[in-house]
All heavy atoms as an XYZ file, in Angstrom:
865
protein
N      16.983      1.556    -11.260
C      16.518      0.311    -10.690
C      15.807      0.613     -9.372
O      16.304      1.370     -8.564
C      17.714     -0.601    -10.484
C      17.364     -1.946     -9.907
S      18.764     -3.058    -10.109
C      17.905     -4.424    -10.784
N      14.634      0.031     -9.108
C      13.897      0.340     -7.892
C      14.599     -0.172     -6.648
O      15.359     -1.131     -6.690
C      12.552     -0.359     -8.088
C      12.739     -1.305     -9.199
C      13.925     -0.877     -9.986
N      14.334      0.493     -5.553
C      14.893      0.106     -4.263
C      13.876     -0.743     -3.524
O      12.702     -0.414     -3.498
C      15.211      1.359     -3.428
O      16.069      2.190     -4.186
C      15.873      0.987     -2.124
N      14.329     -1.811     -2.890
C      13.455     -2.681     -2.120
C      13.761     -2.499     -0.649
O      14.913     -2.389     -0.244
C      13.663     -4.151     -2.514
C      13.217     -4.417     -3.915
C      14.078     -4.230     -4.983
C      11.924     -4.810     -4.182
C      13.661     -4.455     -6.281
C      11.497     -5.042     -5.483
C      12.372     -4.866     -6.516
O      11.952     -5.085     -7.799
N      12.726     -2.460      0.169
C      12.872     -2.299      1.593
C      12.250     -3.496      2.294
O      11.360     -4.131      1.781
C      12.154     -1.036      2.085
C      12.715      0.223      1.493
C      12.151      0.793      0.371
C      13.815      0.845      2.058
C      12.652      1.952     -0.174
C      14.322      2.008      1.512
C      13.746      2.558      0.404
N      12.685     -3.751      3.495
C      12.066     -4.789      4.302
C      11.141     -4.128      5.299
O      10.947     -2.930      5.283
C      13.142     -5.605      5.052
O      13.844     -4.703      5.908
C      14.087     -6.278      4.100
N      10.606     -4.910      6.212
C       9.695     -4.401      7.222
C      10.496     -3.821      8.391
O      10.206     -4.061      9.545
C       8.794     -5.538      7.696
C       7.500     -5.015      8.263
O       7.214     -3.824      8.141
O       6.784     -5.820      8.841
N      11.514     -3.027      8.107
C      12.394     -2.474      9.127
C      11.902     -1.112      9.592
O      11.019     -0.507      8.998
C      13.812     -2.323      8.563
O      13.800     -1.366      7.532
N      12.505     -0.618     10.690
C      12.149      0.704     11.197
C      12.409      1.776     10.151
O      11.643      2.722     10.028
C      12.949      1.022     12.457
C      12.524      0.223     13.652
C      13.335      0.622     14.872
C      12.939     -0.219     16.062
N      13.714      0.116     17.251
N      13.480      1.628      9.388
C      13.828      2.622      8.365
C      12.748      2.720      7.298
O      12.435      3.797      6.823
C      15.170      2.289      7.699
C      16.365      2.385      8.612
C      16.566      1.168      9.497
O      15.993      0.104      9.223
O      17.291      1.290     10.491
N      12.158      1.595      6.912
C      11.148      1.632      5.865
C       9.799      2.111      6.376
O       8.953      2.516      5.603
C      10.979      0.253      5.229
O      10.356     -0.632      6.134
N       9.607      2.087      7.696
C       8.334      2.511      8.252
C       8.307      3.993      8.571
O       7.273      4.547      8.886
C       8.011      1.691      9.490
C       7.804      0.223      9.159
C       7.516     -0.609     10.384
O       7.149     -0.083     11.411
N       7.685     -1.897     10.260
N       9.443      4.661      8.520
C       9.504      6.087      8.803
C      10.047      6.816      7.586
O      11.233      7.044      7.463
C      10.396      6.348     10.027
C       9.902      5.659     11.251
N       8.790      6.070     11.933
C      10.341      4.562     11.893
C       8.576      5.270     12.963
N       9.495      4.350     12.948
N       9.146      7.157      6.687
C       9.545      7.834      5.468
C       9.342      9.329      5.641
O       8.413      9.777      6.298
C       8.709      7.324      4.290
C       8.816      5.821      4.048
C       7.871      5.419      2.938
C      10.227      5.421      3.710
N      10.220     10.118      5.054
C      10.144     11.566      5.191
C       8.955     12.113      4.406
O       8.701     11.709      3.282
C      11.433     12.212      4.700
C      12.616     11.873      5.564
C      13.855     12.561      5.070
C      15.040     12.203      5.947
N      16.256     12.837      5.475
N       8.211     13.060      5.007
C       7.048     13.611      4.310
C       7.434     14.627      3.250
O       8.494     15.240      3.323
C       6.272     14.294      5.439
C       7.333     14.706      6.406
C       8.386     13.612      6.336
N       6.561     14.799      2.293
C       6.690     15.864      1.315
C       5.721     16.961      1.718
O       4.610     16.693      2.159
C       6.325     15.365     -0.085
C       7.273     14.346     -0.701
C       6.702     13.897     -2.040
C       8.646     14.930     -0.901
N       6.119     18.211      1.588
C       5.230     19.314      1.942
C       4.101     19.477      0.945
O       3.052     19.984      1.265
C       6.028     20.618      2.054
C       6.964     20.588      3.230
O       6.699     19.902      4.209
N       8.054     21.322      3.144
N       4.316     19.051     -0.265
C       3.277     19.125     -1.284
C       3.413     17.927     -2.197
O       4.448     17.275     -2.242
C       3.403     20.417     -2.086
C       4.722     20.547     -2.800
C       4.843     21.879     -3.537
N       6.148     21.985     -4.115
C       6.530     21.418     -5.250
N       5.685     20.700     -5.944
N       7.749     21.554     -5.720
N       2.365     17.638     -2.916
C       2.379     16.514     -3.838
C       2.945     16.989     -5.165
O       2.382     17.865     -5.806
C       0.952     15.953     -4.049
C       0.976     14.805     -5.027
C       0.355     15.537     -2.726
N       4.090     16.446     -5.568
C       4.688     16.906     -6.816
C       3.998     16.290     -8.025
O       3.458     15.209     -7.954
C       6.124     16.383     -6.712
C       6.013     15.164     -5.863
C       4.895     15.446     -4.892
N       4.002     17.020     -9.117
C       3.561     16.465    -10.393
C       4.753     15.728    -10.977
O       5.832     16.290    -11.118
C       3.124     17.575    -11.349
C       1.786     18.160    -11.013
C       0.715     17.203    -11.452
C      -0.643     17.863    -11.354
N      -1.702     17.024    -11.789
N       4.567     14.485    -11.289
C       5.663     13.641    -11.750
C       5.253     13.003    -13.070
O       4.136     12.505    -13.190
C       5.976     12.550    -10.712
C       6.363     13.188     -9.382
C       7.061     11.626    -11.193
C       6.471     12.222     -8.244
N       6.157     13.003    -13.996
C       5.850     12.376    -15.278
C       6.057     10.870    -15.170
O       6.780     10.385    -14.309
C       6.737     12.944    -16.385
O       8.056     12.483    -16.233
N       5.389     10.140    -16.062
C       5.506      8.683    -16.074
C       6.953      8.230    -16.244
O       7.354      7.210    -15.715
C       4.664      8.089    -17.192
C       3.180      8.243    -16.930
O       2.811      8.590    -15.787
O       2.391      8.016    -17.859
N       7.738      9.004    -16.981
C       9.122      8.606    -17.224
C      10.011      8.832    -16.000
O      11.033      8.185    -15.854
C       9.688      9.357    -18.425
O       9.673     10.746    -18.163
N       9.619      9.757    -15.106
C      10.431     10.032    -13.926
C      10.307      8.951    -12.864
O      11.269      8.602    -12.211
C      10.041     11.372    -13.300
C      10.463     12.569    -14.109
C       9.944     13.843    -13.484
O       8.758     13.961    -13.230
N      10.838     14.759    -13.236
N       9.086      8.449    -12.657
C       8.868      7.488    -11.581
C       7.724      6.574    -11.959
O       6.630      7.032    -12.229
C       8.518      8.224    -10.279
C       8.167      7.362     -9.080
C       9.400      6.622     -8.586
C       7.607      8.226     -7.968
N       7.971      5.293    -11.995
C       6.890      4.358    -12.280
C       6.548      3.551    -11.039
O       5.442      3.610    -10.566
C       7.264      3.436    -13.436
C       6.131      2.535    -13.887
C       4.896      3.280    -14.367
O       5.010      4.409    -14.827
O       3.794      2.720    -14.257
N       7.507      2.836    -10.477
C       7.217      2.037     -9.296
C       8.432      1.978     -8.386
O       9.553      1.828     -8.854
C       6.828      0.613     -9.668
C       5.478      0.511    -10.296
C       5.048     -0.932    -10.443
O       5.868     -1.836    -10.464
N       3.763     -1.152    -10.537
N       8.165      2.109     -7.091
C       9.184      1.907     -6.073
C       8.578      0.939     -5.058
O       7.813      1.346     -4.196
C       9.591      3.221     -5.379
C      10.128      4.212     -6.404
C      10.634      2.948     -4.294
C      10.425      5.575     -5.845
N       8.847     -0.359     -5.160
C       8.230     -1.333     -4.255
C       8.781     -1.251     -2.829
O       9.960     -1.035     -2.629
C       8.578     -2.684     -4.874
C       9.154     -2.389     -6.198
C       9.620     -0.982     -6.191
N       7.886     -1.404     -1.850
C       8.225     -1.406     -0.433
C       7.411     -2.527      0.207
O       6.333     -2.862     -0.268
C       7.853     -0.049      0.215
C       8.148     -0.047      1.693
C       8.581      1.094     -0.449
N       7.910     -3.115      1.286
C       7.176     -4.147      2.026
C       6.754     -3.581      3.374
O       7.526     -2.909      4.036
C       8.041     -5.381      2.274
C       8.646     -6.026      1.052
C       7.702     -6.599      0.077
N       6.966     -7.738      0.569
C       5.967     -8.280     -0.098
N       5.610     -7.795     -1.254
N       5.326     -9.302      0.376
N       5.504     -3.862      3.780
C       5.014     -3.505      5.101
C       4.146     -4.657      5.597
O       3.113     -4.960      5.011
C       4.205     -2.206      5.058
C       3.619     -1.817      6.399
C       4.426     -1.313      7.408
C       2.270     -1.980      6.668
C       3.904     -0.975      8.643
C       1.739     -1.642      7.891
C       2.560     -1.139      8.872
O       2.037     -0.813     10.106
N       4.616     -5.324      6.646
C       3.904     -6.466      7.238
C       3.524     -7.504      6.187
O       2.433     -8.064      6.199
C       2.698     -5.988      8.021
C       3.094     -5.144      9.220
C       1.930     -4.848     10.104
C       2.438     -4.084     11.318
N       1.377     -3.768     12.261
N       4.436     -7.740      5.257
C       4.216     -8.737      4.221
C       3.495     -8.223      2.982
O       3.503     -8.866      1.954
N       2.853     -7.083      3.085
C       2.127     -6.503      1.960
C       3.098     -5.735      1.073
O       4.037     -5.118      1.558
C       1.057     -5.541      2.462
C      -0.103     -6.181      3.160
C      -0.057     -6.895      4.324
C      -1.461     -6.163      2.766
N      -1.311     -7.309      4.676
C      -2.195     -6.866      3.732
C      -2.133     -5.600      1.688
C      -3.566     -7.033      3.637
C      -3.503     -5.757      1.604
C      -4.209     -6.481      2.568
N       2.860     -5.750     -0.217
C       3.666     -4.974     -1.147
C       3.023     -3.619     -1.381
O       1.830     -3.533     -1.638
N       3.810     -2.564     -1.259
C       3.334     -1.206     -1.534
C       4.224     -0.635     -2.622
O       5.438     -0.722     -2.550
C       3.411     -0.307     -0.277
C       2.611     -0.914      0.874
C       2.913      1.094     -0.602
C       2.774     -0.168      2.180
N       3.600     -0.052     -3.622
C       4.380      0.541     -4.703
C       3.750      1.868     -5.114
O       2.621      2.178     -4.749
C       4.439     -0.400     -5.910
O       3.151     -0.645     -6.413
N       4.509      2.634     -5.854
C       4.002      3.895     -6.393
C       3.750      3.713     -7.877
O       4.364      2.870     -8.535
C       5.013      5.036     -6.193
O       6.255      4.680     -6.805
C       5.234      5.331     -4.730
N       2.841      4.510     -8.386
C       2.572      4.504     -9.818
C       2.056      5.887    -10.183
O       1.288      6.486     -9.443
C       1.534      3.451    -10.185
C       1.278      3.375    -11.681
C       0.557      2.117    -12.038
C       0.287      2.037    -13.520
N       1.394      1.496    -14.271
N       2.495      6.379    -11.297
C       2.009      7.654    -11.796
C       0.844      7.377    -12.744
O       0.984      6.635    -13.704
C       3.122      8.435    -12.521
C       2.576      9.722    -13.110
C       4.265      8.712    -11.575
N      -0.310      7.961    -12.416
C      -1.499      7.803    -13.241
C      -1.980      9.198    -13.617
O      -2.301      9.997    -12.735
C      -2.601      7.026    -12.493
C      -2.081      5.640    -12.096
C      -3.870      6.929    -13.346
C      -3.021      4.845    -11.215
N      -1.992      9.493    -14.896
C      -2.391     10.815    -15.400
C      -1.614     11.936    -14.714
O      -2.184     12.958    -14.327
C      -3.894     11.032    -15.236
C      -4.709     10.109    -16.095
O      -4.277      9.690    -17.167
N      -5.889      9.762    -15.635
N      -0.321     11.736    -14.529
C       0.530     12.764    -13.952
C       0.424     12.913    -12.448
O       1.049     13.793    -11.869
N      -0.347     12.057    -11.789
C      -0.513     12.135    -10.339
C       0.046     10.867     -9.697
O      -0.168      9.767    -10.189
C      -1.990     12.305     -9.992
C      -2.211     12.514     -8.525
C      -3.555     13.143     -8.266
C      -3.725     13.255     -6.780
N      -3.939     14.562     -6.315
N       0.738     11.042     -8.570
C       1.345      9.919     -7.870
C       0.304      9.166     -7.056
O      -0.462      9.761     -6.306
C       2.460     10.424     -6.948
C       3.268      9.368     -6.217
C       4.012      8.466     -7.200
C       4.256     10.033     -5.263
N       0.267      7.855     -7.231
C      -0.635      6.970     -6.491
C       0.181      5.984     -5.674
O       1.279      5.590     -6.080
C      -1.496      6.170     -7.458
C      -2.651      6.906     -8.036
C      -2.614      8.007     -8.837
C      -4.028      6.586     -7.859
N      -3.878      8.393     -9.177
C      -4.777      7.537     -8.589
C      -4.706      5.590     -7.169
C      -6.158      7.513     -8.638
C      -6.089      5.572     -7.221
C      -6.793      6.523     -7.946
N      -0.365      5.551     -4.551
C       0.162      4.415     -3.805
C      -0.752      3.237     -4.091
O      -1.974      3.375     -4.093
C       0.160      4.683     -2.294
C       1.192      5.651     -1.774
C       1.067      5.767     -0.259
C       2.595      5.227     -2.142
N      -0.146      2.083     -4.347
C      -0.910      0.862     -4.592
C      -0.364     -0.209     -3.666
O       0.820     -0.239     -3.385
C      -0.766      0.439     -6.053
C      -1.290      1.499     -6.987
C      -1.028      1.285     -8.458
N      -0.100      0.241     -8.794
C      -0.267     -0.607     -9.814
N      -1.304     -0.512    -10.585
N       0.630     -1.520    -10.073
N      -1.223     -1.078     -3.173
C      -0.748     -2.123     -2.265
C      -1.466     -3.426     -2.557
O      -2.550     -3.457     -3.081
C      -0.884     -1.705     -0.803
C      -2.250     -1.352     -0.303
C      -3.079     -2.140      0.443
C      -2.959     -0.124     -0.481
N      -4.251     -1.477      0.738
C      -4.201     -0.232      0.184
C      -2.680      1.073     -1.140
C      -5.143      0.789      0.213
C      -3.628      2.094     -1.111
C      -4.824      1.944     -0.437
N      -0.755     -4.510     -2.218
C      -1.286     -5.836     -2.516
C      -1.098     -6.776     -1.340
O      -0.126     -6.689     -0.592
C      -0.642     -6.427     -3.760
C       0.798     -6.841     -3.604
C       1.399     -7.267     -4.919
O       1.441     -6.490     -5.857
N       1.871     -8.491     -4.981
N      -2.063     -7.659     -1.183
C      -2.052     -8.682     -0.139
C      -0.905     -9.648     -0.412
O      -0.561     -9.909     -1.569
C      -3.396     -9.419     -0.161
C      -3.592    -10.345      0.977
N      -3.108    -11.626      0.977
C      -4.209    -10.164      2.169
C      -3.423    -12.216      2.113
N      -4.100    -11.342      2.856
N      -0.293    -10.194      0.650
C       0.825    -11.129      0.448
C       0.473    -12.357     -0.387
O       1.345    -12.955     -1.011
C       1.200    -11.554      1.869
C       0.656    -10.501      2.763
C      -0.530     -9.914      2.065
N      -0.804    -12.742     -0.432
C      -1.201    -13.935     -1.186
C      -1.706    -13.614     -2.591
O      -2.193    -14.502     -3.286
C      -2.278    -14.709     -0.419
C      -1.805    -15.200      0.908
N      -1.106    -16.368      1.075
C      -1.882    -14.643      2.134
C      -0.797    -16.523      2.332
N      -1.263    -15.489      3.009
N      -1.601    -12.369     -3.006
C      -2.032    -11.996     -4.345
C      -0.827    -11.581     -5.172
O       0.210    -11.219     -4.635
C      -3.061    -10.853     -4.278
C      -4.349    -11.285     -3.605
C      -5.398    -10.193     -3.585
O      -5.060     -9.006     -3.707
O      -6.565    -10.545     -3.443
N      -0.984    -11.613     -6.480
C       0.151    -11.302     -7.351
C       0.009     -9.961     -8.075
O       0.736     -9.693     -9.014
C       0.374    -12.433     -8.364
C      -0.842    -12.665     -9.223
O      -1.840    -11.972     -9.108
N      -0.755    -13.656    -10.088
N      -0.942     -9.124     -7.648
C      -1.069     -7.787     -8.242
C      -1.627     -6.838     -7.183
O      -2.312     -7.268     -6.264
C      -1.968     -7.814     -9.475
C      -3.401     -8.178     -9.166
C      -4.360     -7.187     -8.951
C      -3.805     -9.501     -9.079
C      -5.666     -7.524     -8.655
C      -5.107     -9.845     -8.788
C      -6.047     -8.854     -8.573
N      -1.335     -5.547     -7.288
C      -1.856     -4.588     -6.311
C      -3.331     -4.278     -6.587
O      -3.674     -3.541     -7.496
C      -0.980     -3.350     -6.494
C      -0.408     -3.474     -7.849
C      -0.376     -4.933     -8.196
N      -4.190     -4.857     -5.796
C      -5.637     -4.698     -5.969
C      -6.130     -3.340     -5.460
O      -7.140     -2.822     -5.907
C      -6.351     -5.808     -5.200
C      -7.857     -5.763     -5.271
C      -8.495     -6.838     -4.404
N      -8.057     -8.169     -4.739
C      -8.661     -8.971     -5.616
N      -9.723     -8.558     -6.271
N      -8.201    -10.180     -5.854
N      -5.415     -2.758     -4.505
C      -5.871     -1.540     -3.835
C      -4.987     -0.355     -4.212
O      -3.810     -0.519     -4.491
C      -5.840     -1.739     -2.317
C      -6.483     -3.033     -1.899
C      -5.708     -4.147     -1.595
C      -7.864     -3.153     -1.851
C      -6.296     -5.349     -1.231
C      -8.465     -4.348     -1.501
C      -7.676     -5.447     -1.188
O      -8.266     -6.628     -0.840
N      -5.547      0.845     -4.176
C      -4.764      2.023     -4.502
C      -5.484      3.304     -4.126
O      -6.699      3.327     -3.950
N      -4.694      4.364     -3.980
C      -5.258      5.692     -3.714
C      -4.239      6.732     -4.159
O      -3.037      6.492     -4.139
C      -5.603      5.871     -2.244
S      -4.200      5.903     -1.137
N      -4.725      7.910     -4.571
C      -3.794      8.975     -4.945
C      -3.138      9.555     -3.695
O      -3.729      9.541     -2.614
C      -4.684     10.009     -5.633
C      -6.048      9.759     -5.093
C      -6.116      8.303     -4.775
N      -1.923     10.042     -3.843
C      -1.259     10.724     -2.728
C      -2.065     11.987     -2.457
O      -2.345     12.770     -3.361
C       0.209     11.052     -3.068
C       0.835     11.927     -2.009
C       1.002      9.757     -3.240
N      -2.468     12.163     -1.200
C      -3.354     13.272     -0.848
C      -2.609     14.600     -0.850
O      -1.380     14.645     -0.835
C      -3.978     13.033      0.530
O      -3.004     13.200      1.532
N      -3.375     15.672     -0.836
C      -2.784     17.004     -0.797
C      -2.067     17.262      0.526
O      -1.252     18.171      0.618
C      -3.863     18.061     -1.037
C      -4.399     18.021     -2.441
C      -5.470     19.066     -2.689
O      -5.662     19.942     -1.831
O      -6.113     18.990     -3.741
N      -2.402     16.476      1.557
C      -1.724     16.612      2.849
C      -0.301     16.068      2.802
O       0.466     16.291      3.713
C      -2.524     15.905      3.941
C      -3.809     16.626      4.279
C      -5.001     15.700      4.238
O      -4.838     14.518      3.885
O      -6.098     16.164      4.546
N       0.024     15.311      1.778
C       1.388     14.841      1.592
C       1.536     13.335      1.594
O       0.605     12.589      1.905
N       2.719     12.919      1.255
C       3.037     11.499      1.139
C       2.962     10.794      2.482
O       2.441      9.686      2.578
C       4.429     11.337      0.508
C       4.895      9.926      0.198
C       3.929      9.230     -0.760
C       6.290      9.955     -0.400
N       3.456     11.431      3.551
C       3.459     10.788      4.871
C       2.037     10.472      5.330
O       1.776      9.386      5.843
C       4.156     11.657      5.904
C       4.236     10.982      7.270
C       4.991     11.803      8.289
O       4.974     13.037      8.212
O       5.600     11.192      9.178
N       1.117     11.391      5.137
C      -0.275     11.170      5.536
C      -0.869     10.006      4.735
O      -1.560      9.145      5.289
C      -1.107     12.458      5.338
C      -2.589     12.199      5.514
C      -0.633     13.537      6.308
N      -0.599      9.963      3.452
C      -1.116      8.888      2.607
C      -0.509      7.543      3.001
O      -1.215      6.541      3.082
C      -0.844      9.186      1.120
O      -1.331     10.499      0.818
C      -1.535      8.179      0.219
N       0.788      7.518      3.279
C       1.446      6.279      3.712
C       0.849      5.806      5.028
O       0.570      4.616      5.203
C       2.965      6.474      3.824
C       3.585      6.608      2.435
C       3.610      5.319      4.587
C       5.032      7.040      2.433
N       0.633      6.723      5.961
C       0.033      6.344      7.245
C      -1.371      5.793      7.060
O      -1.776      4.852      7.753
C       0.035      7.522      8.212
C       1.423      7.826      8.730
O       2.298      6.969      8.762
N       1.631      9.070      9.126
N      -2.139      6.346      6.115
C      -3.471      5.837      5.824
C      -3.399      4.417      5.255
O      -4.171      3.544      5.655
C      -4.192      6.769      4.851
C      -5.617      6.351      4.603
O      -6.343      6.008      5.522
N      -6.023      6.372      3.341
N      -2.475      4.186      4.354
C      -2.310      2.849      3.775
C      -1.891      1.858      4.869
O      -2.419      0.745      4.940
C      -1.288      2.867      2.618
C      -0.910      1.461      2.187
C      -1.847      3.663      1.442
N      -0.980      2.256      5.753
C      -0.575      1.387      6.860
C      -1.762      1.057      7.762
O      -1.921     -0.084      8.190
C       0.526      2.049      7.687
C       1.864      2.073      7.020
C       2.850      2.744      7.952
C       4.237      2.798      7.399
N       5.180      3.412      8.355
N      -2.601      2.057      8.036
C      -3.798      1.828      8.847
C      -4.694      0.783      8.185
O      -5.191     -0.135      8.837
C      -4.562      3.141      9.053
C      -5.939      2.938      9.615
C      -6.114      2.690     10.970
C      -7.047      2.979      8.785
C      -7.386      2.484     11.490
C      -8.319      2.774      9.297
C      -8.488      2.532     10.655
N      -4.911      0.918      6.869
C      -5.764     -0.026      6.150
C      -5.174     -1.433      6.142
O      -5.898     -2.421      6.287
C      -6.007      0.479      4.731
C      -6.839      1.767      4.627
C      -6.830      2.296      3.199
C      -8.249      1.537      5.120
N      -3.862     -1.538      5.997
C      -3.199     -2.845      6.038
C      -3.328     -3.454      7.430
O      -3.652     -4.639      7.577
C      -1.723     -2.729      5.598
C      -1.652     -2.443      4.100
C      -0.942     -3.990      5.964
C      -0.263     -2.104      3.589
N      -3.096     -2.657      8.469
C      -3.238     -3.152      9.840
C      -4.667     -3.623     10.105
O      -4.888     -4.651     10.748
C      -2.845     -2.071     10.852
C      -1.362     -1.787     10.836
O      -0.550     -2.625     10.452
N      -0.991     -0.588     11.238
N      -5.647     -2.868      9.617
C      -7.047     -3.246      9.786
C      -7.356     -4.551      9.061
O      -8.011     -5.434      9.616
C      -7.953     -2.122      9.277
C      -9.458     -2.362      9.379
C      -9.879     -2.583     10.833
C     -10.202     -1.187      8.770
N      -6.874     -4.694      7.840
C      -7.096     -5.929      7.079
C      -6.477     -7.118      7.802
O      -7.091     -8.188      7.898
C      -6.521     -5.796      5.672
N      -5.262     -6.944      8.328
C      -4.608     -8.025      9.067
C      -5.394     -8.389     10.320
O      -5.561     -9.571     10.644
C      -3.178     -7.636      9.439
C      -2.239     -7.686      8.254
O      -2.513     -8.340      7.251
N      -1.132     -6.985      8.358
N      -5.902     -7.382     11.026
C      -6.685     -7.620     12.231
C      -7.965     -8.385     11.896
O      -8.344     -9.325     12.597
C      -7.018     -6.292     12.906
C      -7.746     -6.435     14.202
C      -7.973     -5.082     14.852
C      -8.722     -5.231     16.159
N      -8.967     -3.946     16.803
N      -8.638     -7.980     10.831
C      -9.856     -8.668     10.428
C      -9.576    -10.113     10.003
O     -10.333    -11.024     10.338
C     -10.545     -7.900      9.297
C     -11.147     -6.553      9.698
C     -11.596     -5.788      8.460
C     -12.283     -6.723     10.679
N      -8.488    -10.319      9.274
C      -8.120    -11.683      8.876
C      -7.835    -12.546     10.100
O      -8.256    -13.699     10.163
C      -6.897    -11.664      7.963
C      -7.199    -11.249      6.552
C      -5.974    -11.293      5.656
O      -4.838    -11.464      6.155
O      -6.145    -11.148      4.444
N      -7.113    -11.988     11.084
C      -6.809    -12.728     12.310
C      -8.084    -13.075     13.074
O      -8.219    -14.169     13.623
C      -5.861    -11.932     13.212
C      -4.462    -11.815     12.650
O      -4.118    -12.614     11.730
O      -3.707    -10.932     13.104
N      -9.030    -12.141     13.112
C     -10.287    -12.380     13.806
C     -11.090    -13.491     13.133
O     -11.653    -14.351     13.796
C     -11.100    -11.087     13.840
C     -12.275    -11.140     14.782
C     -12.924     -9.784     14.956
O     -12.217     -8.798     15.175
O     -14.168     -9.736     14.864
N     -11.107    -13.471     11.812
C     -11.815    -14.519     11.076
C     -11.171    -15.879     11.354
O     -11.871    -16.865     11.594
C     -11.815    -14.211      9.559
C     -12.243    -15.413      8.746
C     -12.720    -13.022      9.270
N      -9.848    -15.924     11.340
C      -9.146    -17.189     11.611
C      -9.414    -17.682     13.024
O      -9.643    -18.861     13.248
C      -7.645    -17.009     11.402
C      -7.233    -16.892      9.972
C      -5.738    -16.635      9.864
C      -5.331    -16.299      8.454
N      -3.929    -15.897      8.358
N      -9.379    -16.772     14.011
C      -9.534    -17.185     15.411
C     -10.958    -17.648     15.725
O     -11.158    -18.493     16.586
C      -9.140    -16.050     16.354
O     -10.086    -15.002     16.303
N     -11.938    -17.104     15.034
C     -13.324    -17.495     15.277
C     -13.774    -18.629     14.373
O     -14.899    -19.097     14.472
C     -14.249    -16.291     15.103
C     -14.053    -15.262     16.194
C     -15.048    -14.158     16.076
C     -14.842    -13.176     17.219
N     -15.808    -12.088     17.189
N     -12.909    -19.041     13.489
C     -13.254    -20.131     12.584
C     -14.308    -19.749     11.562
O     -15.004    -20.607     11.047
N     -14.428    -18.461     11.298
C     -15.404    -18.015     10.308
C     -14.862    -18.259      8.912
O     -13.709    -18.011      8.628
C     -15.695    -16.520     10.483
C     -16.258    -16.107     11.843
C     -16.341    -14.607     11.925
C     -17.622    -16.726     12.053
N     -15.718    -18.741      8.074
C     -15.321    -18.980      6.686
C     -16.418    -18.490      5.782
O     -17.584    -18.492      6.135
C     -15.095    -20.475      6.450
C     -13.934    -20.970      7.268
C     -13.156    -21.978      6.480
N     -11.927    -22.242      7.183
C     -11.644    -23.382      7.752
N     -12.487    -24.370      7.710
N     -10.481    -23.539      8.363
N     -16.020    -18.129      4.605
C     -16.985    -17.697      3.613
C     -17.728    -18.906      3.091
O     -17.137    -19.911      2.714
C     -16.240    -17.025      2.470
C     -17.071    -16.072      1.707
C     -16.180    -15.119      0.997
N     -16.285    -15.330     -0.435
C     -15.519    -14.734     -1.306
N     -14.575    -13.931     -0.916
N     -15.672    -14.939     -2.567
N     -19.040    -18.829      3.139
C     -19.849    -19.936      2.644
C     -19.958    -19.853      1.130
O     -20.200    -18.792      0.583
C     -21.258    -19.895      3.256
C     -21.245    -20.147      4.740
C     -22.656    -20.119      5.286
C     -22.640    -20.366      6.774
N     -23.974    -20.330      7.355
N     -19.787    -20.969      0.485
C     -19.944    -20.968     -0.967
C     -21.434    -21.006     -1.285
O     -22.240    -21.587     -0.562
C     -19.227    -22.159     -1.587
O     -19.774    -23.344     -1.110
N     -21.793    -20.390     -2.349
C     -23.192    -20.364     -2.737
C     -23.369    -21.044     -4.094
O     -22.444    -21.148     -4.877
C     -23.684    -18.911     -2.802
O     -22.914    -18.192     -3.721
N     -24.538    -21.491     -4.324
C     -24.856    -22.149     -5.597
C     -25.705    -21.215     -6.430
O     -26.912    -21.224     -6.366
C     -25.615    -23.461     -5.353
C     -24.779    -24.437     -4.590
O     -23.576    -24.499     -4.791
N     -25.403    -25.205     -3.704
N     -25.042    -20.395     -7.223
C     -25.766    -19.465     -8.088
C     -26.033    -20.082     -9.408
O     -25.290    -20.717    -10.016
C     -24.973    -18.152     -8.283
C     -24.993    -17.282     -7.068
C     -23.901    -17.205     -6.213
C     -26.122    -16.523     -6.776
C     -23.917    -16.381     -5.109
C     -26.137    -15.701     -5.657
C     -25.047    -15.633     -4.841
O     -25.063    -14.814     -3.752
């Protein structure tokens, strides 16, 4: 059964792997984690471990990347950076009252 984490200090400091292991689909499919409201999960695709993440207002992980050769910690930090950037951009759009204009195609 997968483990669920909250946005706690423990979930934000995960131990790094020295190398990216080859994992079979049966060994690991998904381990959901929460970071600033976003869902982050793992998925094995063609024998390679991927991180996938989804916006709090969406119901599927739209974004993803393979765990880099530098290790899991580096990949997690990259995903956190992207989530922080997305949150910052969303806040900026809200504060400036910018909205996407609908078009008539």
